[in-house]
C-alpha positions as a Markdown table, in Angstrom:
| # | Residue | x | y | z |
|---|---|---|---|---|
| 1 | Met | -5.3 | 23.1 | -1.8 |
| 2 | Ala | -4.2 | 20.8 | -4.6 |
| 3 | Asn | -4.5 | 17.1 | -4.3 |
| 4 | Arg | -1.1 | 15.7 | -3.3 |
| 5 | Ile | -0.7 | 12.0 | -3.0 |
| 6 | Ile | 1.9 | 9.6 | -1.6 |
| 7 | Ile | 1.4 | 5.9 | -2.3 |
| 8 | Val | 2.7 | 3.7 | 0.5 |
| 9 | Thr | 3.2 | 0.0 | -0.1 |
| 10 | Gly | 4.8 | -3.0 | 1.5 |
| 11 | Thr | 4.7 | -6.7 | 1.3 |
| 12 | Pro | 2.1 | -8.0 | 3.8 |
| 13 | Gly | 3.8 | -8.1 | 7.2 |
| 14 | Ala | 6.5 | -5.5 | 6.4 |
| 15 | Gly | 4.7 | -2.9 | 8.6 |
| 16 | Lys | 3.4 | -0.3 | 6.2 |
| 17 | Thr | 0.0 | 0.3 | 8.0 |
| 18 | Thr | 1.8 | 0.4 | 11.4 |
| 19 | Ala | 4.3 | 3.0 | 10.1 |
| 20 | Ile | 1.5 | 5.1 | 8.7 |
| 21 | Thr | -0.7 | 5.0 | 11.8 |
| 22 | Asn | 2.2 | 5.8 | 14.2 |
| 23 | Ser | 3.5 | 8.7 | 12.1 |
| 24 | Glu | 0.3 | 10.7 | 12.5 |
| 25 | Gly | 1.4 | 11.8 | 16.0 |
| 26 | Ile | 4.8 | 13.0 | 15.1 |
| 27 | Thr | 4.6 | 14.7 | 11.7 |
| 28 | Lys | 3.9 | 18.4 | 11.3 |
| 29 | Val | 1.9 | 18.0 | 8.1 |
| 30 | Lys | -1.8 | 17.1 | 7.9 |
| 31 | Tyr | -3.0 | 14.3 | 5.6 |
| 32 | Lys | -5.8 | 11.9 | 5.0 |
| 33 | Asp | -4.9 | 8.2 | 5.4 |
| 34 | Val | -6.8 | 6.1 | 2.8 |
| 35 | Thr | -6.6 | 2.4 | 2.6 |
| 36 | Ile | -7.4 | 0.9 | -0.8 |
| 37 | Gly | -8.5 | -2.4 | 0.8 |
| 38 | Thr | -10.9 | -0.6 | 3.1 |
| 39 | Leu | -12.4 | 1.4 | 0.2 |
| 40 | Met | -12.7 | -1.8 | -1.8 |
| 41 | Glu | -14.2 | -3.7 | 1.2 |
| 42 | Glu | -17.0 | -1.1 | 1.5 |
| 43 | Ile | -17.8 | -1.4 | -2.2 |
| 44 | Val | -17.6 | -5.2 | -2.2 |
| 45 | Lys | -20.0 | -5.5 | 0.7 |
| 46 | Gln | -22.5 | -3.1 | -0.9 |
| 47 | Lys | -22.4 | -5.2 | -4.1 |
| 48 | Gly | -22.6 | -8.5 | -2.1 |
| 49 | Trp | -19.5 | -10.0 | -3.8 |
| 50 | Ala | -17.6 | -10.9 | -0.6 |
| 51 | Lys | -18.0 | -10.8 | 3.2 |
| 52 | Asp | -14.6 | -9.1 | 4.1 |
| 53 | Arg | -11.5 | -7.7 | 2.6 |
| 54 | Asp | -9.5 | -11.0 | 2.8 |
| 55 | Glu | -12.0 | -12.5 | 0.3 |
| 56 | Ile | -11.4 | -9.7 | -2.3 |
| 57 | Arg | -8.2 | -11.3 | -3.6 |
| 58 | Tyr | -10.2 | -14.5 | -4.6 |
| 59 | Leu | -12.7 | -12.6 | -6.8 |
| 60 | Pro | -12.5 | -12.9 | -10.6 |
| 61 | Asn | -10.2 | -10.3 | -12.2 |
| 62 | Asp | -13.1 | -8.3 | -13.8 |
| 63 | Lys | -14.6 | -7.7 | -10.3 |
| 64 | Ile | -11.3 | -6.7 | -8.8 |
| 65 | Thr | -10.7 | -4.3 | -11.7 |
| 66 | Glu | -14.0 | -2.7 | -11.2 |
| 67 | Leu | -13.4 | -2.3 | -7.4 |
| 68 | Arg | -10.0 | -0.7 | -8.0 |
| 69 | Lys | -11.3 | 1.8 | -10.5 |
| 70 | Leu | -14.0 | 2.9 | -8.1 |
| 71 | Ala | -11.5 | 3.2 | -5.2 |
| 72 | Phe | -8.8 | 5.1 | -7.2 |
| 73 | Ala | -11.4 | 7.4 | -8.7 |
| 74 | Ala | -12.5 | 8.3 | -5.2 |
| 75 | Ile | -8.9 | 9.1 | -4.2 |
| 76 | Ala | -8.3 | 11.2 | -7.3 |
| 77 | Ala | -11.4 | 13.3 | -6.4 |
| 78 | Met | -10.0 | 14.1 | -2.9 |
| 79 | Asn | -8.7 | 17.6 | -2.3 |
| 80 | Asp | -6.2 | 17.0 | 0.5 |
| 81 | Asn | -2.8 | 15.6 | 1.2 |
| 82 | Val | -3.5 | 11.9 | 0.9 |
| 83 | Val | -1.5 | 8.9 | 2.0 |
| 84 | Val | -2.7 | 5.8 | 0.1 |
| 85 | Asp | -2.1 | 2.6 | 1.9 |
| 86 | Thr | -2.1 | -0.3 | -0.6 |
| 87 | His | -0.1 | -3.2 | -2.1 |
| 88 | Ala | 2.0 | -3.2 | -5.3 |
| 89 | Ser | 0.7 | -6.7 | -5.9 |
| 90 | Ile | -1.6 | -9.2 | -4.4 |
| 91 | Glu | -0.6 | -12.8 | -4.4 |
| 92 | Gln | -2.9 | -15.8 | -4.2 |
| 93 | Arg | -1.5 | -19.3 | -4.7 |
| 94 | Gly | 1.0 | -18.1 | -7.3 |
| 95 | Arg | -1.4 | -15.7 | -9.1 |
| 96 | Tyr | -0.2 | -12.1 | -8.8 |
| 97 | Val | -2.8 | -9.4 | -9.4 |
| 98 | Pro | -1.4 | -5.8 | -9.8 |
| 99 | Gly | -2.3 | -3.6 | -6.8 |
| 100 | Leu | -1.3 | -0.6 | -8.9 |
| 101 | Pro | -2.6 | -1.3 | -12.4 |
| 102 | Thr | -1.5 | 1.3 | -14.9 |
| 103 | Ala | -5.0 | 2.6 | -15.8 |
| 104 | Glu | -6.0 | 3.2 | -12.2 |
| 105 | Thr | -2.7 | 4.6 | -11.1 |
| 106 | Met | -2.8 | 7.1 | -14.0 |
| 107 | Leu | -6.0 | 8.5 | -12.5 |
| 108 | Leu | -3.7 | 9.8 | -9.7 |
| 109 | Lys | -0.9 | 11.1 | -11.8 |
| 110 | Asp | -1.6 | 14.8 | -11.5 |
| 111 | Gly | -1.4 | 14.6 | -7.7 |
| 112 | Leu | 1.0 | 11.8 | -7.2 |
| 113 | Arg | 4.2 | 13.0 | -5.6 |
| 114 | Ala | 6.0 | 9.9 | -4.3 |
| 115 | Ile | 5.9 | 6.2 | -3.7 |
| 116 | Val | 7.1 | 4.8 | -0.4 |
| 117 | Cys | 7.9 | 1.2 | 0.1 |
| 118 | Ile | 8.0 | -0.1 | 3.7 |
| 119 | Asp | 10.2 | -3.2 | 3.5 |
| 120 | Ala | 11.5 | -5.7 | 6.0 |
| 121 | Ser | 13.6 | -8.8 | 5.8 |
| 122 | Thr | 11.9 | -12.0 | 4.8 |
| 123 | Glu | 12.5 | -13.4 | 8.3 |
| 124 | Asp | 10.9 | -10.4 | 10.0 |
| 125 | Ile | 7.9 | -10.6 | 7.6 |
| 126 | Leu | 7.3 | -14.2 | 8.4 |
| 127 | Ile | 7.5 | -13.6 | 12.1 |
| 128 | Arg | 5.0 | -10.7 | 11.9 |
| 129 | Arg | 2.6 | -12.7 | 9.7 |
| 130 | Ala | 2.6 | -15.6 | 12.1 |
| 131 | Ser | 1.7 | -13.3 | 15.0 |
| 132 | Asp | -1.0 | -11.3 | 13.2 |
| 133 | Lys | -4.3 | -12.9 | 14.4 |
| 134 | Asn | -6.5 | -10.2 | 12.8 |
| 135 | Arg | -6.0 | -11.4 | 9.2 |
| 136 | Lys | -6.6 | -14.6 | 7.4 |
| 137 | Arg | -3.2 | -15.6 | 5.9 |
| 138 | Glu | -2.1 | -18.8 | 4.3 |
| 139 | Val | 0.9 | -20.6 | 5.6 |
| 140 | Glu | 3.9 | -19.2 | 3.7 |
| 141 | Asp | 7.5 | -19.9 | 3.3 |
| 142 | Ala | 10.6 | -17.7 | 2.9 |
| 143 | Arg | 10.8 | -18.4 | -0.9 |
| 144 | Leu | 7.3 | -17.1 | -1.5 |
| 145 | Val | 7.9 | -13.9 | 0.6 |
| 146 | Asp | 11.2 | -13.3 | -1.3 |
| 147 | Met | 9.2 | -13.6 | -4.6 |
| 148 | Gln | 6.5 | -11.2 | -3.4 |
| 149 | Arg | 9.2 | -8.6 | -2.3 |
| 150 | Val | 10.9 | -8.8 | -5.7 |
| 151 | Ile | 7.7 | -8.5 | -7.7 |
| 152 | Asn | 6.6 | -5.5 | -5.5 |
| 153 | Leu | 9.9 | -3.6 | -5.8 |
| 154 | Ser | 9.9 | -4.3 | -9.6 |
| 155 | Ser | 6.4 | -2.8 | -9.9 |
| 156 | Leu | 7.3 | 0.2 | -7.8 |
| 157 | Ser | 10.5 | 0.9 | -9.8 |
| 158 | Tyr | 8.4 | 0.9 | -13.0 |
| 159 | Tyr | 5.9 | 3.5 | -11.7 |
| 160 | Ser | 8.7 | 5.7 | -10.2 |
| 161 | Gln | 10.3 | 5.9 | -13.7 |
| 162 | Lys | 7.0 | 6.1 | -15.7 |
| 163 | Leu | 5.7 | 8.9 | -13.5 |
| 164 | Asn | 9.0 | 10.6 | -12.9 |
| 165 | Ile | 8.5 | 10.6 | -9.1 |
| 166 | Pro | 10.8 | 9.4 | -6.3 |
| 167 | Leu | 10.6 | 5.9 | -4.8 |
| 168 | Tyr | 11.6 | 5.8 | -1.2 |
| 169 | Val | 12.4 | 2.5 | 0.4 |
| 170 | Ile | 12.4 | 2.2 | 4.2 |
| 171 | Asp | 13.8 | -0.9 | 5.9 |
| 172 | Asn | 11.5 | -1.6 | 8.9 |
| 173 | Lys | 13.8 | -3.8 | 11.0 |
| 174 | Gln | 12.3 | -5.9 | 13.8 |
| 175 | Asp | 12.1 | -3.9 | 17.1 |
| 176 | Met | 13.1 | -0.7 | 15.2 |
| 177 | Leu | 9.6 | 0.7 | 14.6 |
| 178 | Asp | 10.5 | 4.2 | 16.0 |
| 179 | Ala | 13.3 | 4.6 | 13.4 |
| 180 | Thr | 10.9 | 3.6 | 10.6 |
| 181 | Val | 8.2 | 6.0 | 11.8 |
| 182 | Lys | 10.6 | 8.8 | 12.1 |
| 183 | Arg | 11.9 | 8.3 | 8.6 |
| 184 | Phe | 8.4 | 8.0 | 7.2 |
| 185 | Ala | 7.4 | 11.3 | 8.9 |
| 186 | Glu | 10.5 | 13.0 | 7.4 |
| 187 | Ile | 9.4 | 11.9 | 3.9 |
| 188 | Leu | 5.8 | 13.1 | 4.5 |
| 189 | Glu | 7.2 | 16.6 | 5.5 |
| 190 | Glu | 9.5 | 16.6 | 2.5 |
| 191 | Val | 6.9 | 15.6 | 0.0 |
| 192 | Phe | 3.9 | 17.5 | 1.4 |
| 193 | Lys | 5.7 | 20.8 | 2.3 |
| 194 | Glu | 4.0 | 23.9 | 0.9 |
C-alpha cells in the first residue's frame, strides 16, 4: 500500500484531536493516527531537552527544527493511511513558530492527499481552553485567538496551493461534535478510498 497522508490542524481548543479520536469508530477506512507533538515529546525526553510536550514550544528554534525533521521523516517512512494531528503554527507570547515548515512538509509531498482544518468560533475555543485541565495554557483573550486562527488558515491555504491538494475546513460548533465527526469521517473515506 502506498503512503497516503492527511494533515489535520486546528487552533488549540478547536477540537481537532477530539474529532480524529471520535471518527475512528464510524469510518470504514483504516488509518494510523500520528500526533506530531507526541512524536516530538518522545524525542525531546530522550534528548533531555524538556520534561513534557508543553515545554517544546519554549525551546530554541534550532532544537524545534531538529525535532520536527525527525518527526516528519518518521511519518514519511510509514506505509499506511496516516492522519497527522498537528498545528499550522505554534504561538508563544507573540512568537509564531511554523508547525508545517516548508522543508519538513515537503518530506510528505509524495503521500500528502489533503489538509483538514478543524475550526471553531473564537468564543468556543476560549470556552474549551478554559475547561481543559490536561494542558498548560496561558490566559488568552479573543484577539489573540483571532490572530492564531488567521495565521493558521493563511498557512494552510499556502500549502494547499503549493502542493495542489484540497484544503477542507470543518466548523466544529459547540455541542455539535457529532456533525463534526461525521463530516471528518466522510473526508477520510473520500481521500483514502482505494
